Backbone as CSV, one residue per row, in Angstrom:
resi,resn,N_x,N_y,N_z,CA_x,CA_y,CA_z,C_x,C_y,C_z
1,UNK,253.587,75.258,111.534,253.892,76.548,110.957,252.570,77.213,110.524
2,UNK,252.372,78.474,110.909,251.118,79.146,110.548,251.016,79.373,109.038
3,UNK,249.799,79.320,108.552,249.539,79.614,107.143,249.613,81.126,106.926
4,UNK,249.597,81.529,105.662,249.607,82.959,105.352,248.404,83.666,105.969
5,UNK,247.240,83.031,105.899,246.038,83.642,106.467,246.145,83.746,107.982
6,UNK,246.653,82.720,108.628,246.830,82.767,110.086,247.812,83.865,110.479
7,UNK,248.870,84.044,109.705,249.827,85.133,109.967,249.141,86.486,109.819
8,UNK,248.307,86.615,108.781,247.590,87.874,108.557,246.634,88.167,109.711
9,UNK,245.918,87.147,110.180,244.995,87.328,111.308,245.765,87.726,112.569
10,UNK,246.870,87.058,112.815,247.692,87.411,113.981,248.208,88.837,113.876
11,UNK,248.556,89.256,112.675,249.019,90.622,112.461,247.913,91.634,112.762
12,UNK,246.685,91.345,112.335,245.557,92.239,112.636,245.353,92.376,114.142
13,UNK,245.442,91.268,114.842,245.282,91.289,116.304,246.403,92.090,116.944
14,UNK,247.623,91.914,116.462,248.764,92.658,117.004,248.609,94.153,116.769
15,UNK,248.155,94.531,115.581,247.936,95.958,115.290,246.855,96.509,116.218
16,UNK,245.762,95.775,116.369,244.689,96.233,117.258,245.225,96.450,118.676
17,UNK,245.940,95.488,119.204,246.467,95.600,120.573,247.534,96.688,120.706
18,UNK,248.280,96.923,119.654,249.283,98.004,119.680,248.625,99.333,120.042
19,UNK,247.410,99.544,119.544,246.709,100.804,119.799,245.732,100.719,120.966
20,UNK,245.149,99.565,121.201,244.234,99.454,122.343,245.004,99.511,123.662
21,UNK,246.204,98.972,123.658,246.979,98.944,124.908,247.655,100.271,125.237
22,UNK,247.544,101.257,124.367,248.075,102.590,124.697,247.442,103.069,125.999
23,UNK,246.155,102.782,126.157,245.454,103.163,127.393,245.200,101.953,128.283
24,UNK,245.850,100.830,127.965,245.797,99.667,128.844,244.554,98.805,128.735
25,UNK,243.818,98.918,127.635,242.595,98.144,127.492,242.696,97.253,126.252
26,UNK,242.694,95.947,126.444,242.777,95.022,125.318,241.573,95.121,124.385
27,UNK,240.482,95.698,124.855,239.213,95.622,124.141,238.682,96.953,123.638
28,UNK,239.505,98.004,123.641,238.989,99.311,123.222,240.095,100.199,122.664
29,UNK,239.828,100.748,121.498,240.668,101.809,120.945,239.846,103.087,121.032
30,UNK,240.420,104.109,121.644,239.710,105.374,121.825,240.013,106.320,120.664
31,UNK,239.227,107.372,120.576,239.244,108.291,119.431,240.653,108.752,119.058
32,UNK,241.422,109.256,120.012,242.757,109.761,119.684,243.699,108.642,119.253
33,UNK,243.509,107.443,119.798,244.352,106.316,119.414,243.951,105.767,118.042
34,UNK,242.672,105.855,117.687,242.257,105.473,116.343,242.904,106.409,115.330
35,UNK,242.975,107.679,115.663,243.625,108.636,114.760,245.085,108.250,114.551
36,UNK,245.789,107.884,115.625,247.185,107.440,115.505,247.277,106.195,114.625
37,UNK,246.367,105.253,114.835,246.355,104.022,114.041,246.181,104.359,112.561
38,UNK,245.198,105.183,112.241,244.938,105.525,110.842,246.120,106.246,110.210
39,UNK,246.705,107.174,110.939,247.836,107.941,110.409,249.071,107.071,110.203
40,UNK,249.252,106.074,111.065,250.446,105.238,111.021,250.272,104.003,110.146
41,UNK,249.144,103.334,110.290,248.952,102.035,109.646,248.305,102.113,108.262
42,UNK,247.540,103.158,108.005,246.914,103.280,106.671,246.764,104.747,106.284
43,UNK,247.900,105.428,106.118,247.852,106.864,105.830,247.159,107.216,104.518
44,UNK,247.143,106.310,103.553,246.457,106.604,102.288,244.962,106.760,102.482
45,UNK,244.413,106.155,103.528,242.966,106.178,103.743,242.536,107.300,104.667
46,UNK,243.437,107.828,105.471,243.085,108.964,106.329,242.797,110.187,105.461
47,UNK,243.411,110.255,104.292,243.186,111.396,103.392,241.798,111.362,102.771
48,UNK,241.207,110.190,102.694,239.895,110.051,102.074,238.748,110.278,103.050
49,UNK,239.032,110.106,104.348,238.008,110.285,105.378,238.734,110.637,106.672
50,UNK,238.229,111.603,107.414,238.894,112.022,108.643,238.806,110.940,109.721
51,UNK,239.708,111.019,110.675,239.695,110.070,111.791,238.385,110.183,112.568
52,UNK,237.876,111.387,112.724,236.599,111.556,113.434,235.448,110.903,112.668
53,UNK,235.464,111.027,111.347,234.420,110.392,110.532,234.523,108.874,110.646
54,UNK,235.745,108.332,110.598,235.925,106.888,110.783,235.404,106.462,112.148
55,UNK,235.752,107.220,113.190,235.344,106.848,114.540,233.823,106.803,114.646
56,UNK,233.169,107.828,114.144,231.704,107.878,114.212,231.075,106.713,113.458
57,UNK,231.652,106.373,112.332,231.125,105.273,111.524,231.357,103.914,112.191
58,UNK,232.504,103.757,112.832,232.869,102.451,113.395,232.274,102.186,114.769
59,UNK,232.035,103.219,115.553,231.554,103.042,116.927,230.058,102.713,116.916
60,UNK,229.743,101.528,116.465,228.357,101.107,116.255,227.555,101.106,117.552
61,UNK,228.164,100.665,118.640,227.431,100.598,119.911,227.519,101.900,120.714
62,UNK,228.089,102.915,120.137,228.200,104.265,120.721,228.707,104.271,122.162
63,UNK,229.751,103.481,122.410,230.358,103.476,123.744,231.643,104.308,123.793
64,UNK,231.887,105.091,122.739,233.067,105.950,122.634,234.380,105.175,122.619
65,UNK,234.327,103.965,122.075,235.522,103.145,121.906,235.277,102.205,120.734
66,UNK,236.362,101.792,120.090,236.279,100.838,118.989,236.718,99.479,119.509
67,UNK,235.769,98.535,119.581,236.126,97.186,120.009,236.682,96.422,118.810
68,UNK,237.120,95.190,119.035,237.771,94.441,117.954,236.816,94.181,116.790
69,UNK,235.573,93.870,117.080,234.609,93.630,116.006,234.405,94.891,115.165
70,UNK,234.338,96.040,115.807,234.193,97.301,115.082,235.459,97.597,114.276
71,UNK,236.626,97.269,114.823,237.898,97.424,114.117,237.897,96.592,112.835
72,UNK,237.311,95.396,112.906,237.275,94.537,111.717,236.459,95.159,110.593
73,UNK,235.491,95.993,110.919,234.741,96.715,109.884,235.687,97.644,109.125
74,UNK,236.575,98.332,109.862,237.590,99.173,109.229,238.468,98.321,108.313
75,UNK,238.915,97.179,108.813,239.775,96.292,108.027,239.073,95.872,106.735
76,UNK,237.807,95.524,106.828,237.059,95.104,105.643,236.940,96.257,104.652
77,UNK,236.563,97.432,105.138,236.365,98.574,104.238,237.671,98.983,103.563
78,UNK,238.745,99.035,104.331,240.042,99.400,103.758,240.529,98.276,102.840
79,UNK,240.290,97.044,103.234,240.684,95.905,102.407,239.972,95.870,101.071
80,UNK,238.689,96.152,101.066,237.926,96.189,99.815,238.492,97.269,98.900
81,UNK,238.777,98.437,99.456,239.336,99.526,98.651,240.729,99.159,98.132
82,UNK,241.550,98.578,98.987,242.893,98.172,98.564,242.815,97.120,97.459
83,UNK,241.866,96.208,97.572,241.700,95.179,96.534,241.301,95.816,95.210
84,UNK,240.370,96.764,95.251,239.968,97.468,94.021,241.175,98.159,93.389
85,UNK,241.955,98.840,94.213,243.106,99.581,93.708,244.176,98.652,93.155
86,UNK,244.237,97.431,93.667,245.255,96.488,93.163,244.965,96.049,91.748
87,UNK,243.730,96.248,91.273,243.363,95.845,89.918,243.373,96.999,88.929
88,UNK,243.684,98.194,89.408,243.785,99.345,88.489,245.097,99.257,87.728
89,UNK,245.047,99.731,86.524,246.277,99.726,85.706,246.885,101.091,85.655
């Protein structure tokens, strides 16, 4: 039986593929699909930064696509913010 962390990791991979496979590529989320991901999966954070700003920040290798490693940067940044907010009273 998978641990909670293993379930969370599998969920991240499933979310990534949900949007990368829109255009049939397991390894790339494109600009318009990143916008869909942000609007659907983390709408509280799209209000703080535009999808275009996220894309520019995440596309480190400037290949006009977000690979899984670049996606994990989004996960870390949103996760850090969510963790901070979980401690607010």
